[in-house]
C-alpha positions in Angstrom: 6.7 -20.1 -7.7 4.9 -17.2 -6.0 2.0 -18.2 -3.7 1.3 -14.6 -2.6 1.9 -12.0 -5.4 0.9 -9.1 -3.2 3.7 -9.8 -0.7 6.1 -11.7 -2.9 5.9 -14.8 -0.8 7.2 -17.9 -2.6 6.2 -21.5 -2.2 9.5 -22.4 -0.4 8.8 -19.6 2.2 5.3 -20.9 2.8 6.6 -24.5 3.2 9.3 -23.3 5.6 6.7 -21.5 7.7 4.6 -24.7 7.8 7.7 -26.7 8.7 8.3 -24.3 11.6 4.8 -24.9 12.9 2.4 -22.6 11.1 -1.1 -24.2 11.0 -3.1 -21.3 9.6 -2.5 -18.8 6.8 -2.3 -16.0 9.3 0.6 -17.7 11.0 2.3 -18.1 7.6 2.0 -14.4 6.9 3.3 -13.6 10.4 6.3 -15.9 10.0 7.0 -14.2 6.6 6.7 -10.7 8.1 3.7 -9.9 5.9 0.0 -9.3 6.1 -2.8 -10.5 3.9 -3.9 -8.0 1.3 -6.2 -9.5 -1.4 -6.3 -12.9 0.3 -6.4 -14.8 -3.1 -3.4 -16.9 -1.8 -5.2 -18.0 1.5 -6.8 -21.0 -0.2 -3.5 -22.2 -1.6 -1.9 -21.8 1.8 -4.7 -23.8 3.4 -4.2 -26.6 0.8 -0.4 -26.6 1.5 -1.0 -26.9 5.2 -3.6 -29.7 4.7 -1.2 -31.6 2.4 1.6 -31.3 5.0 -0.6 -32.5 7.8 -1.8 -35.4 5.7 1.8 -36.4 4.8 2.8 -36.3 8.4 -0.2 -38.3 9.5 0.8 -41.1 7.0 4.4 -40.9 8.0 3.4 -41.4 11.6 1.6 -44.7 10.8 
């Protein structure tokens, strides 16, 4: 599934960037070699980052 249609960034690429340490959408774009354009995907990226942080927090308990 595409998260960013403007840059053709797929969900798996966003998740890989997050797994590599991206903590903000700007870092996801940087790791994907892209730049935000319309920014409609930024909220989705933020949600994915938050979900990952939450999952890691519970895993650490």
